[in-house]
C-alpha positions in Angstrom: 0.0 0.0 0.0 1.4 3.4 -0.8 0.3 7.0 -1.3 0.1 8.3 -4.8 1.7 11.7 -4.6 1.9 12.6 -8.3 -0.1 15.7 -9.2 -3.4 14.5 -10.4 -5.3 16.4 -13.2 -8.3 16.0 -10.9 -7.2 16.7 -7.3 -9.7 15.5 -4.6 -12.6 17.9 -4.1 -13.9 18.7 -0.7 -17.2 16.9 -0.1 -19.7 17.7 2.6 -18.0 14.9 4.6 -14.5 16.4 4.3 -13.3 18.6 7.1 -11.9 22.0 6.3 -9.3 21.8 9.1 -7.8 18.8 10.9 -5.5 18.4 13.9 -3.7 15.1 14.4 -2.6 14.5 18.0 -0.4 12.0 19.7 1.8 11.8 22.7 4.9 13.7 21.6 4.2 14.8 18.0 7.3 12.8 17.0 5.9 9.9 15.0 2.2 9.2 14.5 0.8 12.7 14.4 3.4 14.2 12.1 3.2 11.1 9.8 -0.6 11.5 9.7 -0.2 15.3 9.0 2.1 14.7 6.0 -0.1 11.9 4.6 -3.2 14.0 5.0 -1.6 17.1 3.4 -0.7 14.9 0.4 -4.1 13.3 0.1 -6.8 15.9 1.1 -8.2 18.5 -1.2 -6.3 21.7 -1.6 -7.2 24.4 0.9 -7.7 21.8 3.8 -5.7 23.1 6.8 -3.8 20.2 8.5 -1.7 20.4 11.6 -0.3 18.1 14.3 0.6 18.5 17.9 1.6 16.4 20.9 0.4 16.3 24.5 4.0 16.7 25.7 7.3 17.7 24.2 9.2 15.2 22.1 12.1 14.8 19.7 12.0 14.2 15.9 12.3 10.5 15.0 14.5 9.8 12.0 12.6 6.6 11.1 9.6 8.8 10.2 11.7 10.4 7.5 12.8 7.0 6.2 9.3 5.6 5.7 7.9 8.9 4.3 10.8 9.2 1.8 10.0 5.6 0.5 6.7 7.0 -0.8 8.0 10.3 -2.1 6.9 12.4 0.9 8.8 14.4 3.5 8.1 15.9 6.9 10.3 18.8 5.8 11.5 20.9 8.8 8.9 19.6 11.1 9.9 19.9 14.8 7.7 18.3 17.4 5.5 20.8 19.3 2.7 20.7 21.9 -0.8 22.0 21.8 0.2 25.2 23.5 2.6 26.0 20.6 -0.1 25.8 17.9 -0.6 29.0 15.9 -4.3 28.2 15.3 -6.6 26.6 17.8 -9.8 26.1 15.8 -10.3 22.9 13.9 -13.3 21.1 12.5 -11.9 17.8 13.5 -9.3 16.5 16.0 -8.0 13.0 15.3 -6.2 11.4 18.2 -3.8 8.6 17.7 -2.9 7.6 21.3 -5.0 7.2 24.4 -3.3 10.2 26.3 -3.9 12.4 23.3 -7.6 11.4 23.2 -8.1 12.2 26.8 -6.4 15.6 26.4 -8.5 16.4 23.3 -11.7 15.6 25.0 -10.8 17.7 28.0 -9.7 20.6 25.7 -12.9 20.5 23.7 -15.5 19.7 26.3 -17.1 23.2 25.9 -16.5 23.5 22.1 -18.3 22.2 19.1 -15.3 20.2 17.6 -15.5 16.6 16.6 -12.9 14.4 18.3 -12.3 10.9 16.9 -9.8 8.3 18.1 -7.9 6.2 15.6 -6.0 3.7 17.8 -2.5 3.6 16.2 0.4 1.4 17.4 3.5 2.9 18.7 6.4 1.7 16.5 9.0 2.6 19.0 8.3 -0.6 20.9 9.6 -2.7 17.9 12.9 -4.5 18.5 15.3 -6.4 16.3 17.2 -5.5 13.2 17.0 -2.1 11.6 14.8 -3.6 8.9 12.4 -5.0 11.5 12.1 -1.6 13.2 11.6 0.2 9.9 8.9 -2.4 9.1 7.0 -1.4 12.2 7.1 2.3 11.1 5.9 1.3 7.6 2.9 -0.5 9.2 2.0 2.6 11.0 2.4 4.7 7.8 0.2 2.3 5.9 -2.4 2.1 8.7 -2.6 5.9 8.8 -2.9 6.1 5.0 -5.8 3.7 5.0 -7.6 5.7 7.7 -7.1 9.0 5.9 -8.4 7.5 2.6 -11.4 5.8 4.3 -12.4 8.2 7.0 -11.4 11.6 5.6 -11.8 11.1 1.9 -14.6 8.5 2.0 -12.8 6.0 -0.2 -13.6 2.4 0.4 -10.4 0.6 1.4 -9.2 -2.7 -0.2 -9.0 -3.8 3.4 -8.9 -2.0 6.7 -5.6 -2.1 8.6 
């Protein structure tokens, strides 16, 4: 499974189901949420605002760059940041990728009309073994997130759900 990043003559159009702005949240904004942000920016219609943040500070993970480069994407100069460091704090949708992020998002939005959804996503840092086995765990997370963005944000039916 891989993201098609080549410019399409017919880029995706925003449907009534598509959010205009999405925030992806995980624990430290080092792996899952920045990966989801990059994938969503590549796949969602132009003009969709996409950002990511963590509940607590983290450090950039080089394996994220490895698995994104495999499919022609990059996290660019992304540096992990927390919710407090976001420039914009209004989103149509907050997608949480870890339990602690989900709890924080629900607390943050309890008096706001913002949809919060939880996409349980494994933490690839628990993988052990050879470099290839570790990279494989990151690929699985990338592919899982790609499937979820396609199915839940673009409304495309997946070949199979991860």
